[in-house]
Every structure is written in C-alpha cells, then in structure tokens.
C-alpha positions in Angstrom: 22.0 -3.7 -16.8 18.9 -1.6 -16.9 18.1 0.2 -14.0 14.6 1.6 -13.4 14.5 5.7 -14.2 13.9 6.5 -11.0 17.5 5.6 -9.8 18.4 8.6 -11.6 16.3 10.9 -10.1 16.2 9.8 -6.4 19.1 9.6 -4.1 18.3 8.2 -1.1 21.7 7.2 -0.1 22.6 11.4 0.2 21.8 11.9 4.3 19.8 14.9 2.9 17.4 13.5 0.6 14.2 13.9 1.6 13.0 10.4 0.5 15.6 9.1 3.3 13.0 9.2 6.3 10.1 7.4 4.6 12.7 4.7 3.3 13.8 4.6 6.2 10.1 3.8 8.0 9.2 1.3 5.6 12.6 -0.2 5.0 12.4 -1.3 9.2 11.5 -4.5 10.1 8.2 -4.2 11.0 5.8 -1.4 9.5 5.3 -3.5 5.9 4.4 -6.4 8.1 2.1 -4.3 10.2 0.7 -2.4 7.1 0.0 -5.9 5.1 -1.8 -7.2 8.2 -4.3 -4.3 8.5 -4.7 -4.3 4.9 -5.9 -7.9 5.2 -8.5 -6.7 7.5 -7.0 -7.5 10.9 -7.6 -3.9 12.9 -7.3 -4.4 16.5 -3.5 -4.1 18.7 -4.0 -7.7 20.0 -5.2 -9.3 16.1 -2.2 -7.4 14.7 0.4 -8.8 17.5 -0.8 -11.8 16.9 -0.3 -12.0 13.4 3.1 -10.1 13.5 5.4 -13.3 14.9 7.8 -12.0 16.8 7.1 -8.3 17.5 6.9 -7.1 21.0 4.3 -5.0 22.5 6.6 -2.0 23.0 7.8 -2.2 19.0 4.1 -2.6 17.8 3.1 0.4 19.5 6.1 2.4 18.4 5.5 1.2 14.7 1.5 1.8 14.8 2.4 5.3 15.9 4.9 5.8 13.2 2.4 4.8 10.8 0.1 6.8 11.9 2.1 9.8 12.5 3.1 9.8 8.6 -0.3 9.3 7.6 -0.3 5.5 6.7 -2.3 4.1 9.3 -5.8 5.8 11.0 -6.2 5.1 14.8 -9.7 5.4 16.0 -10.2 5.3 19.5 -14.0 4.0 20.6 -13.5 5.9 24.0 -14.9 2.4 25.8 -14.0 1.0 29.0 -12.3 -1.8 28.2 -10.3 0.3 25.7 -11.1 -0.3 22.1 -9.0 0.4 19.5 -9.1 0.0 15.6 -6.3 0.6 12.9 -7.2 1.0 9.3 -5.2 1.8 6.4 -5.4 5.5 4.9 -5.7 6.0 1.1 -1.8 7.0 1.8 -1.1 3.8 3.0 -3.1 1.6 0.5 -1.0 3.5 -2.0 2.0 2.0 -0.7 0.7 -1.1 -0.3 0.0 -1.0 -4.4 3.8 0.3 -4.5 5.2 -2.5 -2.8 2.9 -5.3 -4.0 5.7 -5.9 -7.0 8.0 -6.2 -4.5 6.1 -9.1 -2.7 5.4 -10.8 -6.2 9.1 -10.5 -7.0 10.1 -12.1 -3.8 7.8 -14.9 -4.1 8.7 -15.3 -7.4 12.5 -15.2 -6.3 12.9 -17.2 -3.6 14.3 -20.5 -5.2 16.7 -18.5 -6.9 17.9 -17.1 -3.8 18.1 -20.4 -1.9 20.0 -21.7 -4.6 22.6 -18.7 -4.5 22.9 -19.3 -0.8 23.6 -23.0 -1.2 26.1 -22.0 -3.4 27.6 -19.3 -1.5 27.7 -21.8 1.8 29.3 -24.3 -0.5 31.9 -22.0 -1.7 32.7 -21.1 1.6 33.1 -24.3 2.9 35.7 -25.1 0.1 37.7 -21.8 1.1 37.9 -23.0 4.8 
C-alpha cells in the first residue's frame, strides 16, 4: 500500500510531536464544522450555532476561542448594545480549509463504500452471535 510522503516526516502519535496540539484542535468534534460554517458566510454566533446541529452554546464559545487563539478564526466585536460580534476565517483558516477540502471530497466519494463495509460487518457480527 502506498503511503503519503508526510507519514515518514511527521509523527503525531508521539506525545511530544509539535503537530499534536493542532491535530487535537482540528480533529475535535466541532472545529472543522464551525470553520466550514464560517467559511460559507455565516458569521454571527447565533447563525453558527443554528447551522452546527447539536452544539451547545458553551462548546461553541470554547471552540471559537480555541480557533481564534490558534489564528484560524478572527473575532470582530462591533462594541454595540446589544452586542454584535462576527467571526471570519483568517488566511491561515482559509489555508486549512484548502487542506481539508480533499478529505471532505473523499468522504463524499467513499461514503457508499463505508456503508457497505458497515453492513457487511453487522452481518458478520450477527452470524457470530
């Protein structure tokens, strides 16, 4: 099986690998979904929360702060009453979007095969029981 070149140069399995903290950030449950929504033009907190099904306000706030702290999302506070805050992807966030775009294409293309694999696994488990 051919492996990509980066496999030999990066070892995120090593707890001391510098890539580990970024992998943890973008590999969490919410970060990529939030970035996808912001990249689609939804910029206000309430809009993001409505688009990302199942996220709590607490998790949205924590994740937006982490994305901002890591330079992937910029927060703009209009300093108005009532509060008006908008989020946008930074150039770094846009570049991450370009990097994970092929992953989403793979997911879309491979989903039928994954469903078949799940069904085959379930059938094997049912036979074994």
